[in-house]
N, C-alpha and C positions, 0 to 999 in steps of 0.2 A: 696544354697545361699539364703539370706534373702533380700527381696525387697518390695517395695510398691505394692499394688494391681493395676491391669490394666484391661482394658476391656476384654482382652483375657482370664481372670480368671473367668469370670461370670459363665460359665458352671461348673467349678470345685467347686466354692462356692456353687452352687445349689446342686451338688452331695454330698458335704461335709455336708451341713445342712439337707439334706433329707435322709441321710444314717442311717438305723436302727442300724447298727454295731457301727458307730461312736457315736451314742447317747444312747448306752446301759446304761451308768451311768449318763446321762445328761437329763433325763426326756423324752426321746423319740424324734424322728425326726419331722421336720416340713413337712407339705404336699408339695410335689413338685410343684403342680399347684399354690399354694399360693406363693411359692418362685419365680416362673417364673413371676408372676404378680408384686411382691413387690420389688425384688432385682433390684437396679439400674444397668444401663448398665456398669458403671464403679464404682466398690465398693469404698466407702469413704476411703480417705487416712488421717491418723492422726499418730502423733508420738506414737510409741509403738505398732503399728499394722503392722505385716509383713506377706507377702506371703512366704511360703517355696517353693523354685523353684529348681527342679532337672532337669537338661538338658533342660531348657526352658519351663518346664511344672509345674504347681502348684500341689503340693502333700499335702499341709497343710497350716495351719495358726497359727501364734503365736500372742498372745495379752498380752500386759503389760498395765494395767490401774489401776487407783486409786480405791480402794474400797470406798464405801459410808461411811460417818462419823457415820451413824447409823448401820453399819455392826457389826459383832461380835466384842467385845471390843479388842480382840487380833489383829484383822485385820483392824480395822477402820482407814481409811486414808492412809493405806500402799498400795504399788503397789502390784497387784495381777497378777500372771503369769497364763495364760490359753493357751491351745493349742488344735488343732484338726488336725488329719491326715487322709487321705483317707486310707481305709483298705489295698489297694495294696502296701502302703508304710510302713506298720507295720513290725516290726521285723528286720529292717536293721540298727537301730541306728540313723535314721534321726531325731527323736524327741529329743534325747539326744543332738545331735550336734546342732540342730537349737535352742533349748531352751538355751543351754549354750551360743551360740552366741548372742541371744537376751539379756540374763542377762549380758553379757560382755558389750553390747551396753548401757544397763541401768546403769551399774556401771560407765561407762564413762560419761554419760549424767547427772546422779544424784548421785555423789559419796557419800557414807555413808548411803544411803537409804536402809532399809530392804525391803524384798519382801516376800509375802505370796503365798501359793498355797493351793487350796481346792481340795479334791478328796474323793470319797467314799472308805471306807476301803476295800470293795469288789473288787475294781478295782486294782488288784495286779500289773498290768503293770505300772499304774500311781504311785502307792506307790513306786515301784522300781526306777522309773525315778526320783521322788522327792528326794529319798535318794542319787542317783548318782549326782544330782545337788546341794547337800549340804543342803537340807531342813531337819529340825528336827521337831519332833512333838511339837506343841504348845498346841493343845487341840483336843479332840474328842467330837462330839456332834451328836445328832439325828435330822435330817431334811429330808424332802422329802422322808419319809418312809424308810430311810436307815441311817446307821452310817456314819458320815462324818469325814474326817481327815483334820486338818488345820496344815500346815507346815510353818515354818518360816526360812528364809535364811538371815544370816547376809551378808553384802557386801563382795565381794571377787574380787580379781584382776586376776583370772585365765582366760587367753584368750583361746578360743576354735577355732573359725573360723572367717574369715573376713565377716563383714556385709556390704553389698553394698546398 
């Protein structure tokens, strides 16, 4: 289930942001003590930011946000899909299901809007997920000492799961 963040999710957010496994392809984790000091008691709620909830427990986060106008020309001003999942939730299809649900929500909220996704080409699991979600390669580029992949998804009307 997708839902807004709540106070009970704070520990999971810290675990997610401090995890070396989660941040293998994202520039490395943030220090846990820094997160403990800086993360608010209730994470900020905004449209396009979802907690992935499994049986009442946060297992991940989905973000849909506009890219900056000065981003790569292919992505500038488009919605960008991002996601993070705790390692214990990997390999069960939760990311596919949750990202599909978030994209379905987005298609309903902003019909006709394309979505982009960025990942390192070395992140094979993310490359597979992007393909499952209907993203096609728009460009490859080198940044952050690695080859990056930018995928583009045209709007779709395929419903995956209910977003609450």
